[in-house]
DRENVEXZA-298137 format. One line per 10 residues: number of its first residue (from 0); for each residue x, y, z of C-alpha. Coordinates in pm, whole numbers. Example, Ala and Ser with C-alpha at 12.3 -4.5 7.8 and 13.67 -1.06 7.14 Angstrom:
// DRENVEXZA-298137
0 = 1230 -450 780 ~ 1367 -106 714
This chain:
// DRENVEXZA-298137
0 = 27438 4507 7827 ~ 27483 4306 7506 ~ 27202 4320 7249 ~ 27086 3966 7199 ~ 26836 4048 6924 ~ 26533 3833 6838 ~ 26533 3487 6988 ~ 26603 3210 6741 ~ 26359 2929 6698 ~ 26477 2636 6911
10 = 26675 2387 6707 ~ 26574 2023 6725 ~ 26905 1897 6583 ~ 27040 1616 6791 ~ 26697 1515 6915 ~ 26729 1186 6726 ~ 27018 1077 6952 ~ 26801 832 7147 ~ 26620 692 6844 ~ 26701 322 6785
20 = 26898 241 6471 ~ 26613 53 6301 ~ 26373 342 6351 ~ 26636 593 6244 ~ 26678 403 5917 ~ 26302 415 5858 ~ 26303 792 5921 ~ 26584 836 5666 ~ 26380 633 5416 ~ 26081 859 5480
30 = 26298 1168 5431 ~ 26407 1029 5095 ~ 26047 950 4997 ~ 25890 1284 5095 ~ 26167 1538 5023 ~ 26122 1739 4701 ~ 26443 1921 4608 ~ 26477 2231 4390 ~ 26552 2039 4070 ~ 26239 1827 4111
40 = 26033 2139 4183 ~ 26150 2292 3856 ~ 26071 1972 3669 ~ 25718 1973 3813 ~ 25677 2346 3735 ~ 25788 2310 3372 ~ 25552 2019 3313 ~ 25279 2221 3485 ~ 25325 2506 3234 ~ 25276 2266 2942
50 = 24964 2120 3100 ~ 24815 2463 3169 ~ 24853 2542 2800 ~ 24705 2213 2687 ~ 24425 2191 2938 ~ 24217 1876 2919 ~ 24021 1667 2672 ~ 23866 1411 2896 ~ 23516 1271 2939 ~ 23470 1205 3309
60 = 23325 865 3389 ~ 22956 862 3452 ~ 22873 1191 3280 ~ 22823 1072 2924 ~ 22791 1434 2820 ~ 22929 1556 2487 ~ 22895 1908 2631 ~ 23148 1816 2899 ~ 23382 1661 2645 ~ 23373 1964 2416
70 = 23426 2208 2697 ~ 23717 2021 2853 ~ 23965 2111 2581 ~ 24157 2349 2805 ~ 24311 2654 2645 ~ 24431 2456 2345 ~ 24288 2139 2195 ~ 24583 1907 2252 ~ 24450 1719 2551 ~ 24585 1696 2904
80 = 24437 1665 3251 ~ 24378 2023 3371 ~ 24031 2149 3266 ~ 24116 2525 3250 ~ 23751 2630 3266 ~ 23652 2975 3131 ~ 23440 3144 3398 ~ 23283 3432 3203 ~ 23415 3674 3464 ~ 23544 3931 3216
90 = 23693 4212 3420 ~ 23842 4301 3753 ~ 23636 4519 3989 ~ 23730 4888 3991 ~ 23634 4935 4357 ~ 23321 5138 4281 ~ 23069 4853 4262 ~ 22757 4922 4471 ~ 22446 4739 4590 ~ 22315 4462 4815
100 = 22384 4103 4716 ~ 22345 3754 4852 ~ 22625 3499 4836 ~ 22596 3125 4880 ~ 22913 2931 4949 ~ 22903 2553 4915 ~ 23241 2430 5032 ~ 23367 2094 5148 ~ 23258 2125 5512 ~ 23007 2408 5555
110 = 22733 2585 5368 ~ 22755 2962 5418 ~ 22491 3222 5331 ~ 22591 3589 5326 ~ 22433 3925 5264 ~ 22692 4170 5137 ~ 22656 4545 5098 ~ 22897 4718 4863 ~ 22889 5089 4962 ~ 22999 5394 4763
120 = 23342 5394 4932 ~ 23604 5231 4710 ~ 23708 4882 4811 ~ 23479 4865 5116 ~ 23210 4612 5207 ~ 22977 4510 5488 ~ 22878 4149 5549 ~ 22638 3946 5761 ~ 22655 3570 5738 ~ 22545 3236 5879
130 = 22709 2894 5851 ~ 22531 2561 5824 ~ 22706 2227 5864 ~ 22698 2002 5557 ~ 22564 1673 5700 ~ 22796 1380 5627 ~ 22510 1168 5493 ~ 22430 1443 5243 ~ 22776 1407 5084 ~ 22681 1065 4949
140 = 22307 1125 4919 ~ 22101 1224 4615 ~ 22042 1543 4420 ~ 21698 1630 4561 ~ 21824 1605 4920 ~ 22112 1838 4845 ~ 21913 2118 4682 ~ 21630 2096 4935 ~ 21880 2137 5216 ~ 22047 2435 5048
150 = 21714 2608 4978 ~ 21608 2548 5336 ~ 21925 2714 5469 ~ 21877 3017 5244 ~ 21515 3051 5351 ~ 21617 3035 5718 ~ 21880 3305 5660 ~ 21648 3544 5477 ~ 21363 3504 5722 ~ 21597 3560 6016
160 = 21749 3880 5875 ~ 21439 4025 5701 ~ 21076 4073 5802 ~ 20828 3858 5610 ~ 20640 4172 5503 ~ 20962 4319 5369 ~ 21018 4011 5152 ~ 20661 4015 5022 ~ 20693 4383 4922 ~ 21011 4335 4721
170 = 20968 4460 4364 ~ 21297 4313 4243 ~ 21473 3990 4322 ~ 21796 4001 4524 ~ 22094 3912 4300 ~ 22292 3614 4426 ~ 22639 3484 4353 ~ 22668 3108 4409 ~ 23014 2980 4497 ~ 23011 2619 4382
180 = 23362 2494 4451 ~ 23365 2188 4228 ~ 23477 2147 3865 ~ 23200 2275 3639 ~ 23183 2348 3268 ~ 23036 2693 3207 ~ 22903 2802 2872 ~ 22742 3088 3065 ~ 22819 3258 3395 ~ 22473 3172 3526
190 = 22499 2807 3423 ~ 22737 2524 3509 ~ 22752 2152 3437 ~ 22922 1958 3715 ~ 23211 1760 3567 ~ 23282 1549 3874 ~ 23257 1565 4249 ~ 23573 1630 4453 ~ 23655 1681 4826 ~ 23499 1350 4921
200 = 23153 1427 4775 ~ 22972 1165 4567 ~ 22609 1283 4542 ~ 22409 1098 4280 ~ 22212 1271 4005 ~ 22424 1586 3980 ~ 22725 1504 3762 ~ 22660 1604 3402 ~ 22369 1828 3511 ~ 22334 2207 3521
210 = 22367 2286 3891 ~ 22238 2640 3836 ~ 21910 2503 3704 ~ 21879 2252 3988 ~ 21944 2530 4240 ~ 21698 2772 4078 ~ 21424 2506 4073 ~ 21467 2457 4449 ~ 21436 2834 4504 ~ 21123 2856 4287
220 = 20952 2582 4491 ~ 20983 2805 4797 ~ 20902 3127 4606 ~ 21217 3297 4734 ~ 21281 3645 4583 ~ 21630 3559 4458 ~ 21794 3587 4116 ~ 22101 3373 4045 ~ 22332 3619 3871 ~ 22657 3423 3874
230 = 22778 3072 3943 ~ 23143 3087 4044 ~ 23424 2881 4188 ~ 23574 2984 4522 ~ 23912 3031 4356 ~ 23776 3277 4101 ~ 23601 3459 4385 ~ 23929 3473 4576 ~ 24102 3631 4275 ~ 23831 3896 4233
240 = 23785 3976 4603 ~ 24159 4007 4659 ~ 24200 4233 4357 ~ 23913 4448 4489 ~ 24125 4547 4791 ~ 24472 4503 4635 ~ 24502 4569 4261 ~ 24846 4403 4241 ~ 24674 4065 4289 ~ 24691 3860 3967
250 = 24635 3505 4092 ~ 24383 3356 4334 ~ 24456 3024 4509 ~ 24291 2781 4745 ~ 24494 2555 4970 ~ 24240 2381 5189 ~ 24025 2069 5165 ~ 24117 2085 4796 ~ 24356 2295 4588 ~ 24307 2522 4287
260 = 24405 2851 4121 ~ 24248 3115 3897 ~ 24398 3397 3690 ~ 24305 3637 3410 ~ 24376 3521 3054 ~ 24324 3700 2722 ~ 24032 3566 2519 ~ 24265 3533 2220 ~ 24469 3276 2415 ~ 24165 3054 2475
270 = 24088 2874 2145 ~ 23805 2677 2304 ~ 23588 2993 2306 ~ 23706 3127 1968 ~ 23359 3064 1820 ~ 23223 3353 2031 ~ 23429 3594 1815 ~ 23518 3813 2112 ~ 23794 4076 2099 ~ 24122 3884 2150
280 = 24253 4132 2409 ~ 23938 4101 2626 ~ 24019 3946 2966 ~ 23850 3635 3099 ~ 23915 3461 3430 ~ 24026 3099 3401 ~ 23943 2852 3676 ~ 24231 2606 3637 ~ 24099 2317 3848 ~ 24458 2205 3864
290 = 24398 1952 4139 ~ 24380 1721 3835 ~ 24739 1803 3733 ~ 24945 1500 3630 ~ 24668 1243 3649 ~ 24893 1055 3405 ~ 25163 1028 3678 ~ 25440 1165 3458 ~ 25623 1394 3698 ~ 25480 1409 4050
300 = 25697 1229 4310 ~ 25434 987 4436 ~ 25515 757 4725 ~ 25358 412 4783 ~ 25130 586 5035 ~ 25006 832 4772 ~ 24926 536 4548 ~ 24719 374 4826 ~ 24524 696 4884 ~ 24449 722 4511
310 = 24352 356 4471 ~ 24123 361 4778 ~ 23956 695 4689 ~ 23608 721 4533 ~ 23775 836 4208 ~ 24104 653 4144 ~ 24322 819 3881 ~ 24166 1163 3932 ~ 24284 1470 4125 ~ 24639 1334 4154
320 = 24797 1667 4252 ~ 24523 1744 4503 ~ 24569 1406 4672 ~ 24933 1492 4745 ~ 24887 1842 4890 ~ 24530 1907 5004 ~ 24420 1911 5366 ~ 24177 1626 5313 ~ 24465 1385 5254 ~ 24756 1502 5475
330 = 24628 1326 5787 ~ 24557 1010 5589 ~ 24915 1005 5456 ~ 25043 1034 5812 ~ 24813 753 5928 ~ 24913 518 5647 ~ 25282 559 5722 ~ 25235 489 6094 ~ 25025 178 6027 ~ 25285 54 5779
340 = 25567 107 6029 ~ 25372 -68 6306 ~ 25305 -369 6083 ~ 25667 -383 5967 ~ 25842 -647 6180 ~ 26180 -487 6114 ~ 26071 -171 6293 ~ 25911 -151 6636 ~ 25649 127 6647 ~ 25369 124 6906
350 = 25471 -233 6984 ~ 25214 -447 7172 ~ 24960 -163 7163 ~ 24606 -158 7026 ~ 24613 60 6713 ~ 24256 -15 6603 ~ 24170 357 6603 ~ 24473 429 6385 ~ 24359 165 6136 ~ 24039 354 6059
360 = 24075 544 5731 ~ 24060 925 5748 ~ 24063 923 6129 ~ 24316 1206 6115 ~ 24303 1535 5929 ~ 24553 1813 5863 ~ 24482 1975 6200 ~ 24633 1669 6371 ~ 24963 1727 6191 ~ 24940 2099 6267
370 = 24918 2030 6639 ~ 25221 1802 6623 ~ 25427 2064 6438 ~ 25320 2332 6685 ~ 25429 2133 6992 ~ 25676 2373 7158 ~ 25823 2130 7410 ~ 26153 1951 7363 ~ 26006 1632 7508 ~ 25706 1659 7272
380 = 25466 1617 7563 ~ 25175 1775 7375 ~ 25226 1531 7089 ~ 25221 1244 7337 ~ 24897 1370 7490 ~ 24746 1409 7145 ~ 24831 1053 7037 ~ 24688 911 7358 ~ 24372 1124 7346 ~ 24286 1069 6979
390 = 24434 726 6904 ~ 24462 562 7246 ~ 24834 506 7186 ~ 25108 573 7441 ~ 25421 673 7249 ~ 25778 666 7379 ~ 26026 945 7304 ~ 26168 790 6981 ~ 25814 734 6853 ~ 25727 1095 6930
400 = 26034 1208 6737 ~ 25921 991 6446 ~ 25574 1150 6451 ~ 25723 1499 6462 ~ 25957 1434 6170 ~ 25686 1264 5966 ~ 25448 1559 6015 ~ 25726 1798 5908 ~ 25800 1593 5597 ~ 25435 1568 5487
410 = 25362 1935 5565 ~ 25677 2057 5391 ~ 25613 1849 5080 ~ 25257 1982 5057 ~ 25373 2345 5081 ~ 25655 2304 4828 ~ 25441 2123 4570 ~ 25159 2376 4623 ~ 25395 2651 4508 ~ 25452 2472 4174
420 = 25110 2576 4042 ~ 25166 2942 4131 ~ 25514 2938 3974 ~ 25374 2774 3658 ~ 25109 3045 3610 ~ 25373 3317 3663 ~ 25599 3153 3406 ~ 25318 3099 3154 ~ 25196 3460 3181 ~ 25546 3613 3213
430 = 25448 3760 3551 ~ 25764 3888 3717 ~ 25606 4046 4023 ~ 25259 4026 4173 ~ 25056 3937 4479 ~ 24873 3606 4502 ~ 24555 3599 4712 ~ 24536 3265 4892 ~ 24267 3114 5110 ~ 24188 2779 5264
440 = 24239 2608 5597 ~ 24584 2467 5514 ~ 24721 2804 5400 ~ 24570 2991 5693 ~ 24627 2745 5976 ~ 24903 2497 5895 ~ 25229 2605 6065 ~ 25513 2717 5836 ~ 25306 2655 5520 ~ 25349 3012 5396
450 = 25725 3024 5459 ~ 25785 2683 5303 ~ 25586 2779 4994 ~ 25770 3111 4964 ~ 26108 2935 4975 ~ 25995 2693 4703 ~ 25887 2985 4480 ~ 26229 3145 4526 ~ 26402 2820 4427 ~ 26185 2768 4117
460 = 26188 3126 3987 ~ 26561 3181 4056 ~ 26539 3509 4243 ~ 26882 3645 4342 ~ 26986 3589 4703 ~ 26924 3882 4930 ~ 26638 4024 4723 ~ 26276 4055 4831 ~ 26020 3803 4710 ~ 25887 3917 4373
470 = 25574 3703 4400 ~ 25412 3706 4744 ~ 25137 3468 4848 ~ 24919 3661 5093 ~ 24598 3593 5285 ~ 24304 3655 5053 ~ 23987 3849 5101 ~ 23666 3651 5141 ~ 23647 3503 4793 ~ 23349 3276 4836
480 = 23140 3550 4999 ~ 23257 3896 4894 ~ 23402 3757 4571 ~ 23070 3600 4474 ~ 22887 3927 4544 ~ 23140 4125 4339 ~ 23109 3887 4045 ~ 22729 3916 4059 ~ 22773 4296 4056 ~ 23022 4281 3766
490 = 22783 4059 3567 ~ 22493 4301 3613 ~ 22721 4593 3525 ~ 22835 4446 3196 ~ 22479 4355 3098 ~ 22392 4724 3137 ~ 22697 4808 2924 ~ 22580 4573 2650 ~ 22844 4300 2692 ~ 22623 3992 2700
500 = 22890 3729 2629 ~ 22846 3420 2840 ~ 22515 3521 3003 ~ 22218 3290 2955 ~ 21927 3447 3141 ~ 21910 3828 3115 ~ 21583 3853 3307 ~ 21630 4063 3617 ~ 21981 4174 3524 ~ 21909 4502 3344
């Protein structure tokens, strides 16, 4: 019997045979708009390296804070759009950290509270956790509402998992690592001034303020036995947590509602903290916040649809890179293209159908595109069902083929551009081989994202054909939970060792 080997993925070549000429021309135009070839990837990567080195010198509208301006000078003082925030995380874990810690994770969709036990066994951890939905109205509410809600969730968690008597008898406060996944300037690890909201948040009274202080005040009102030991970004937590279980990890990334990366830099390469007079070889984790890459629109291949998304966003001109690759915007890109094609009289898409649901901004998210790309049937029946169920639109076969190709184009572009930031860090730091710990809904759930990103890395970094990937982007450990606990543990450890750089409040840390 012949050995057939593994079954190939079914090819969809030739499936455009029944697509009308006018629609086929529009598809070719979309392919031209959304395709990023290897030469463009390298151009983006090389500009990315320069911007990582420059960092940013930018006062964000509405803050009015000289502190923010001074801290946003990146690694150098030449200006640019990427903040490159020092995090005051000054070492990797060695795997022998021990203790019980709380972690609070404030992401774009959920609030998560965790209790994490780091046992004596190297690289091990135990975790219990609860998730709380971030109410939509809270995302555009005010500061007091936000911190009251967060404190209430923490109190619920503690009271559920601990007896009241146990809490009252506590002699020491429980150390907590707070994962605050928004750009913040940190002069200390237990302090952070919010530069600007991202991920669709626009809560008044927080930008330009120390979120650590606002959080601690809410805890004190409820007399909760908690000590904020570290304020971190989810990306920094991803770097530390992934290194905890895999010491070849040198970069942490998030590809989800937003996008970002963190890596270890030498203090001597960060002039903005030169006044601390720290040993130049001492490591410090840098939270890039590179969703702001190319806000000047120098190199990114923006389409007219990207321009619309930027102009209609709460913060036009900011987070340009993020708006092209992050999960929050992929569905909106898809929607804008379909509406444009429907309204174009030269192209008949969803003709004589009510597309009122499709006209509503942000009706679709990245999961909608994922389901289209995962449709296994040649006739795209699942895609047809999806369009009818969510949008009330009955699509014919050519329209289904259009939707499939458009989802592939948007998803592929996102994956390929996402790899540019990783490649730029590798090039800047002369990293030839390493693991990259990645987290986020797009990385974990979007079909083919990992493979498309890996191919883009190979094209940019010129690896010889037939060789294994030298830089591998792998699923990360729980950065916002375990990572936050580890960073709290590392902070307490270095206080005991006498390294007090970047720590504001030593009470309860010794």
